[in-house]
MMTF fields as JSON, N, C-alpha, C and O atoms, coordinates in Angstrom:
{
  "mmtfVersion": "1.0.0",
  "mmtfProducer": "UNKNOWN",
  "numBonds": 379,
  "numAtoms": 380,
  "numGroups": 95,
  "numChains": 1,
  "numModels": 1,
  "chainsPerModel": [1],
  "groupsPerChain": [95],
  "chainIdList": ["A"],
  "bondAtomList": [4, 2, 8, 6, 12, 10, 16, 14, 20, 18, 24, 22, 28, 26, 32, 30, 36, 34, 40, 38, 44, 42, 48, 46, 52, 50, 56, 54, 60, 58, 64, 62, 68, 66, 72, 70, 76, 74, 80, 78, 84, 82, 88, 86, 92, 90, 96, 94, 100, 98, 104, 102, 108, 106, 112, 110, 116, 114, 120, 118, 124, 122, 128, 126, 132, 130, 136, 134, 140, 138, 144, 142, 148, 146, 152, 150, 156, 154, 160, 158, 164, 162, 168, 166, 172, 170, 176, 174, 180, 178, 184, 182, 188, 186, 192, 190, 196, 194, 200, 198, 204, 202, 208, 206, 212, 210, 216, 214, 220, 218, 224, 222, 228, 226, 232, 230, 236, 234, 240, 238, 244, 242, 248, 246, 252, 250, 256, 254, 260, 258, 264, 262, 268, 266, 272, 270, 276, 274, 280, 278, 284, 282, 288, 286, 292, 290, 296, 294, 300, 298, 304, 302, 308, 306, 312, 310, 316, 314, 320, 318, 324, 322, 328, 326, 332, 330, 336, 334, 340, 338, 344, 342, 348, 346, 352, 350, 356, 354, 360, 358, 364, 362, 368, 366, 372, 370, 376, 374],
  "bondOrderList": [1, 1, 1, 1, 1, 1, 1, 1, 1, 1, 1, 1, 1, 1, 1, 1, 1, 1, 1, 1, 1, 1, 1, 1, 1, 1, 1, 1, 1, 1, 1, 1, 1, 1, 1, 1, 1, 1, 1, 1, 1, 1, 1, 1, 1, 1, 1, 1, 1, 1, 1, 1, 1, 1, 1, 1, 1, 1, 1, 1, 1, 1, 1, 1, 1, 1, 1, 1, 1, 1, 1, 1, 1, 1, 1, 1, 1, 1, 1, 1, 1, 1, 1, 1, 1, 1, 1, 1, 1, 1, 1, 1, 1, 1],
  "groupList": [{"groupName": "UNK", "atomNameList": ["N", "CA", "C", "O"], "elementList": ["N", "C", "C", "O"], "formalChargeList": [0, 0, 0, 0], "bondAtomList": [1, 0, 2, 1, 3, 2], "bondOrderList": [1, 1, 2], "singleLetterCode": "X", "chemCompType": "L-PEPTIDE LINKING"}],
  "groupTypeList": [0, 0, 0, 0, 0, 0, 0, 0, 0, 0, 0, 0, 0, 0, 0, 0, 0, 0, 0, 0, 0, 0, 0, 0, 0, 0, 0, 0, 0, 0, 0, 0, 0, 0, 0, 0, 0, 0, 0, 0, 0, 0, 0, 0, 0, 0, 0, 0, 0, 0, 0, 0, 0, 0, 0, 0, 0, 0, 0, 0, 0, 0, 0, 0, 0, 0, 0, 0, 0, 0, 0, 0, 0, 0, 0, 0, 0, 0, 0, 0, 0, 0, 0, 0, 0, 0, 0, 0, 0, 0, 0, 0, 0, 0, 0],
  "groupIdList": [1, 2, 3, 4, 5, 6, 7, 8, 9, 10, 11, 12, 13, 14, 15, 16, 17, 18, 19, 20, 21, 22, 23, 24, 25, 26, 27, 28, 29, 30, 31, 32, 33, 34, 35, 36, 37, 38, 39, 40, 41, 42, 43, 44, 45, 46, 47, 48, 49, 50, 51, 52, 53, 54, 55, 56, 57, 58, 59, 60, 61, 62, 63, 64, 65, 66, 67, 68, 69, 70, 71, 72, 73, 74, 75, 76, 77, 78, 79, 80, 81, 82, 83, 84, 85, 86, 87, 88, 89, 90, 91, 92, 93, 94, 95],
  "secStructList": [7, 7, 7, 7, 7, 7, 3, 3, 3, 3, 3, 3, 7, 6, 6, 1, 3, 3, 3, 3, 3, 3, 6, 6, 3, 3, 3, 3, 3, 3, 7, 6, 6, 7, 1, 1, 7, 7, 7, 6, 6, 7, 3, 3, 3, 3, 3, 6, 6, 3, 3, 3, 3, 3, 3, 7, 2, 2, 2, 2, 2, 2, 2, 2, 2, 2, 2, 2, 2, 2, 2, 2, 2, 2, 2, 2, 6, 1, 1, 7, 4, 4, 4, 7, 7, 6, 6, 7, 4, 4, 4, 4, 4, 4, 7],
  "xCoordList": [90.803, 90.864, 92.305, 93.241, 92.476, 93.802, 93.992, 93.116, 95.15, 95.503, 96.588, 97.66, 96.335, 97.309, 97.831, 97.062, 99.149, 99.799, 100.251, 100.815, 100.017, 100.441, 101.928, 102.762, 102.24, 103.617, 103.983, 103.232, 105.149, 105.6, 106.365, 107.234, 106.042, 106.712, 108.06, 108.127, 109.135, 110.487, 111.005, 111.757, 110.601, 110.993, 110.022, 109.364, 109.946, 109.107, 109.97, 110.608, 110.0, 110.838, 110.024, 108.815, 110.698, 110.07, 109.05, 108.269, 109.05, 108.09, 106.874, 106.099, 106.704, 105.588, 105.657, 104.632, 106.873, 107.112, 107.71, 108.634, 107.169, 107.623, 108.411, 108.113, 109.414, 110.076, 109.336, 109.27, 108.782, 108.031, 108.667, 109.391, 108.376, 108.868, 107.677, 106.818, 107.64, 106.575, 107.205, 107.772, 107.117, 107.682, 109.119, 109.484, 109.922, 111.332, 111.686, 112.865, 110.693, 110.926, 110.658, 109.605, 111.607, 111.427, 111.106, 111.614, 110.251, 109.905, 109.467, 109.171, 109.427, 108.97, 107.543, 107.21, 106.714, 105.318, 104.921, 105.445, 104.001, 103.478, 102.455, 101.661, 102.49, 101.502, 100.426, 99.597, 100.428, 99.532, 98.046, 97.237, 97.658, 96.231, 95.708, 94.511, 96.594, 96.166, 95.955, 96.84, 94.793, 94.418, 94.881, 94.398, 95.795, 96.302, 97.801, 98.296, 98.511, 99.95, 100.238, 99.49, 101.327, 101.779, 103.146, 104.048, 103.288, 104.514, 105.333, 104.795, 106.632, 107.522, 107.046, 106.728, 107.0, 106.552, 105.098, 104.683, 104.308, 102.911, 102.835, 103.802, 101.679, 101.454, 100.445, 99.491, 100.682, 99.787, 99.5, 100.25, 98.397, 98.092, 98.401, 98.027, 99.086, 99.495, 98.895, 98.579, 98.753, 98.259, 98.926, 98.843, 99.576, 100.275, 101.051, 100.904, 101.862, 102.755, 102.189, 102.867, 100.968, 100.338, 99.869, 99.27, 100.142, 99.548, 98.085, 97.783, 97.188, 95.755, 95.133, 94.207, 95.658, 95.129, 96.091, 96.879, 96.012, 96.743, 95.907, 94.678, 96.62, 95.885, 96.477, 97.638, 95.671, 96.049, 97.224, 97.239, 98.2, 99.399, 99.052, 99.604, 98.156, 97.771, 97.189, 97.551, 96.307, 95.702, 96.776, 96.769, 97.693, 98.756, 99.615, 99.907, 100.021, 100.871, 100.14, 100.741, 98.85, 98.064, 97.974, 98.114, 97.742, 97.657, 98.98, 98.996, 100.09, 101.403, 101.681, 102.266, 101.274, 101.475, 100.666, 101.146, 99.465, 98.65, 99.323, 99.374, 99.838, 100.538, 101.767, 102.034, 102.512, 103.696, 103.297, 103.971, 102.198, 101.737, 101.295, 101.59, 100.599, 100.184, 101.412, 101.453, 102.409, 103.626, 104.349, 104.847, 104.412, 105.061, 104.306, 104.92, 102.973, 102.159, 102.346, 102.339, 102.51, 102.766, 104.142, 104.297, 105.137, 106.498, 106.573, 107.34, 105.786, 105.799, 104.922, 104.95, 104.142, 103.248, 101.879, 101.021, 101.666, 100.368, 99.268, 98.122, 99.628, 98.729, 99.337, 100.501, 98.561, 99.029, 99.089, 98.15, 100.196, 100.342, 99.257, 98.926, 98.703, 97.643, 96.372, 95.506, 96.268, 95.106, 95.197, 94.239, 96.34, 96.528, 97.447, 97.195, 98.52, 99.512, 99.383, 100.165, 98.446, 98.187, 99.434, 99.541, 100.383, 101.579, 102.64, 103.649, 102.434, 103.368, 104.519, 105.501, 104.446, 105.512, 106.862, 107.905, 106.858, 108.095, 108.68, 109.834, 107.921, 108.374, 108.821, 109.248, 108.736, 109.053, 110.443, 110.623, 111.421, 112.775, 112.999, 114.043, 112.048, 112.182, 111.502, 111.646, 110.768, 109.965, 110.694, 110.185],
  "yCoordList": [104.574, 103.792, 103.344, 104.104, 102.14, 101.586, 101.442, 100.948, 101.883, 101.724, 100.672, 100.843, 99.603, 98.527, 98.46, 98.362, 98.514, 98.446, 96.998, 96.389, 96.447, 95.068, 94.865, 95.696, 93.759, 93.431, 92.078, 91.11, 92.024, 90.796, 89.932, 90.426, 88.642, 87.705, 87.317, 86.796, 87.585, 87.281, 85.964, 85.248, 85.652, 84.382, 84.067, 84.955, 82.788, 82.312, 81.401, 80.488, 81.642, 80.802, 79.694, 79.585, 78.883, 77.722, 78.111, 77.27, 79.384, 79.859, 80.531, 81.185, 80.371, 80.96, 82.486, 83.167, 83.004, 84.438, 84.716, 84.033, 85.728, 86.063, 87.359, 88.284, 87.409, 88.671, 89.188, 88.511, 90.395, 90.985, 92.306, 92.928, 92.721, 93.997, 94.826, 94.366, 96.067, 97.003, 98.277, 99.051, 98.51, 99.71, 99.96, 101.088, 98.92, 99.045, 98.887, 98.87, 98.772, 98.616, 97.162, 96.615, 96.542, 95.15, 95.085, 95.873, 94.126, 93.891, 92.453, 91.769, 92.003, 90.638, 90.702, 91.564, 89.774, 89.715, 88.27, 87.352, 88.082, 86.755, 86.354, 87.176, 85.093, 84.547, 83.744, 83.106, 83.765, 82.914, 83.172, 82.281, 84.334, 84.631, 84.226, 84.33, 83.769, 83.328, 81.816, 81.068, 81.387, 79.981, 79.081, 77.956, 79.548, 78.743, 79.017, 80.03, 78.13, 78.342, 79.611, 79.97, 80.279, 81.465, 81.138, 80.689, 81.365, 81.016, 82.259, 83.361, 82.068, 83.142, 83.678, 82.911, 84.995, 85.64, 86.07, 86.877, 85.546, 85.957, 87.296, 87.744, 87.913, 89.208, 89.052, 88.28, 89.807, 89.81, 91.25, 92.17, 91.418, 92.687, 92.517, 91.509, 93.498, 93.366, 94.483, 95.568, 94.178, 95.144, 94.823, 93.698, 95.806, 95.719, 94.411, 93.729, 94.083, 92.937, 91.586, 90.569, 91.558, 90.306, 90.407, 91.405, 89.381, 89.282, 88.894, 87.918, 89.662, 89.43, 88.58, 87.807, 88.735, 87.949, 87.976, 88.908, 86.937, 86.915, 87.668, 87.692, 88.293, 88.959, 88.549, 88.15, 88.653, 88.305, 89.166, 90.376, 88.548, 89.26, 90.401, 91.495, 90.162, 91.21, 92.409, 93.55, 92.164, 93.248, 93.965, 95.193, 93.213, 93.807, 94.739, 95.861, 94.285, 95.106, 96.352, 97.423, 96.224, 97.396, 98.396, 99.6, 97.909, 98.775, 99.492, 100.688, 98.756, 99.36, 100.465, 101.492, 100.263, 101.302, 102.558, 103.673, 102.389, 103.539, 104.284, 105.514, 103.562, 104.211, 104.967, 106.08, 104.378, 105.055, 106.342, 107.365, 106.283, 107.468, 108.563, 109.739, 108.191, 109.177, 109.84, 111.063, 109.046, 109.596, 110.511, 111.567, 110.12, 110.951, 112.265, 113.326, 112.195, 113.409, 114.328, 115.55, 113.763, 114.574, 115.22, 116.393, 114.471, 114.995, 116.133, 117.078, 116.05, 117.082, 118.271, 119.29, 118.15, 119.229, 119.151, 119.994, 118.144, 117.995, 117.696, 118.113, 116.975, 116.743, 117.468, 117.247, 118.337, 119.106, 118.215, 117.469, 118.291, 117.476, 117.774, 116.914, 118.98, 119.334, 118.511, 118.424, 117.922, 117.08, 115.723, 114.95, 115.425, 114.142, 113.252, 112.963, 112.812, 112.042, 110.542, 109.803, 110.063, 108.636, 107.873, 106.672, 108.562, 107.886, 107.69, 107.032, 108.249, 108.029, 109.019, 108.783, 110.122, 111.111, 110.527, 110.966, 109.569, 108.952, 108.006, 107.598, 107.647, 106.663, 107.31, 106.598, 108.625, 109.288, 108.944, 108.73, 108.889, 108.625, 107.169, 106.841, 106.3, 104.883, 104.539, 103.428, 105.489, 105.211, 105.701, 105.561],
  "zCoordList": [119.93, 118.719, 118.499, 118.747, 118.046, 117.793, 116.292, 115.582, 115.824, 114.43, 114.344, 114.925, 113.642, 113.535, 112.11, 111.154, 111.983, 110.691, 110.467, 111.375, 109.292, 109.036, 109.322, 108.963, 109.968, 110.339, 109.739, 109.856, 109.095, 108.445, 109.44, 110.159, 109.48, 110.379, 109.767, 108.654, 110.524, 110.063, 110.631, 109.97, 111.854, 112.481, 113.607, 114.151, 113.944, 115.048, 115.893, 115.37, 117.211, 118.07, 118.741, 118.536, 119.536, 120.188, 121.258, 121.702, 121.675, 122.68, 122.056, 122.753, 120.736, 120.009, 120.001, 120.03, 119.962, 119.87, 118.499, 118.058, 117.835, 116.486, 116.493, 117.249, 115.644, 115.321, 114.091, 113.065, 114.204, 113.104, 112.71, 113.487, 111.471, 110.959, 110.523, 109.77, 111.013, 110.681, 110.151, 110.923, 108.854, 108.233, 108.676, 109.008, 108.679, 109.009, 110.479, 110.829, 111.336, 112.773, 113.152, 112.825, 113.839, 114.264, 115.748, 116.547, 116.103, 117.507, 117.667, 116.688, 118.892, 119.187, 119.734, 120.548, 119.269, 119.705, 119.951, 119.319, 120.864, 121.156, 120.096, 119.636, 119.722, 118.787, 119.507, 118.858, 120.84, 121.625, 121.392, 121.654, 120.92, 120.733, 119.358, 119.093, 118.492, 117.164, 117.213, 117.627, 116.794, 116.91, 115.778, 115.651, 114.964, 113.852, 113.711, 114.204, 113.048, 112.872, 112.072, 111.163, 112.422, 111.701, 111.108, 111.815, 109.825, 109.111, 108.789, 108.683, 108.634, 108.225, 106.878, 105.969, 106.763, 105.532, 105.558, 104.726, 106.501, 106.615, 107.346, 107.962, 107.264, 107.918, 109.046, 108.951, 110.117, 111.273, 111.675, 111.348, 112.392, 113.042, 114.515, 115.115, 115.111, 116.509, 117.359, 116.872, 118.634, 119.611, 120.945, 121.438, 121.512, 122.806, 122.995, 124.009, 122.017, 122.151, 121.753, 121.895, 121.26, 120.846, 119.397, 118.999, 118.625, 117.297, 117.503, 118.189, 116.906, 117.103, 115.993, 116.235, 114.769, 113.656, 112.481, 112.321, 111.665, 110.4, 109.382, 109.449, 108.419, 107.343, 106.001, 105.909, 104.987, 103.635, 103.169, 103.399, 102.52, 102.068, 101.112, 101.232, 100.177, 99.225, 99.961, 99.673, 100.891, 101.679, 102.501, 102.588, 103.102, 103.915, 103.065, 103.479, 101.884, 101.025, 100.533, 100.439, 100.219, 99.816, 100.969, 100.754, 102.182, 103.363, 103.622, 103.911, 103.517, 103.742, 102.722, 103.067, 101.491, 100.474, 100.816, 100.614, 101.321, 101.727, 102.881, 102.867, 103.876, 104.988, 104.483, 104.935, 103.556, 103.004, 102.285, 102.407, 101.538, 100.814, 101.783, 101.564, 102.842, 103.848, 104.466, 104.605, 104.835, 105.436, 104.449, 104.84, 103.175, 102.16, 101.981, 101.869, 101.954, 101.824, 103.03, 102.881, 104.2, 105.384, 105.3, 105.638, 104.854, 104.746, 103.73, 103.913, 102.668, 101.634, 101.984, 101.293, 103.054, 103.452, 102.813, 103.074, 101.976, 101.328, 102.35, 102.182, 103.404, 104.535, 105.716, 106.048, 106.359, 107.503, 108.73, 109.007, 109.472, 110.685, 111.715, 112.531, 111.686, 112.632, 112.384, 113.255, 111.216, 110.905, 111.572, 111.544, 112.172, 112.839, 112.049, 110.879, 112.688, 111.948, 112.118, 111.52, 112.896, 113.066, 113.497, 113.248, 114.147, 114.611, 113.548, 113.801, 112.358, 111.262, 111.247, 110.543, 111.997, 111.928, 112.372, 111.887, 113.262, 113.722, 112.684, 112.815, 111.658, 110.684, 109.369, 108.46, 109.246, 107.98, 107.465, 106.266, 108.35, 107.887, 107.491, 106.928, 107.771, 107.437, 106.115, 105.605, 105.572, 104.372, 103.138, 102.025]
}
């Protein structure tokens, strides 16, 4: 199963590659699989270096808040890491 965290588009270059930010981490991803234009400030879901789809900003922000809360609950011990950290343990210091 793949868990995709909404990523905000910061810039798009002439090769259809976007610089995106995901919970404080920036990376470059291809936009070639999205069949519509992607604008700076929009949110996308990415998988192995490719943006797979655009998502609504409201939904993206709500999702990001849930991920932040999960990471905070894990950091405080409210959620035990043995229950599965969904890849968020590496992001605790960025939240």
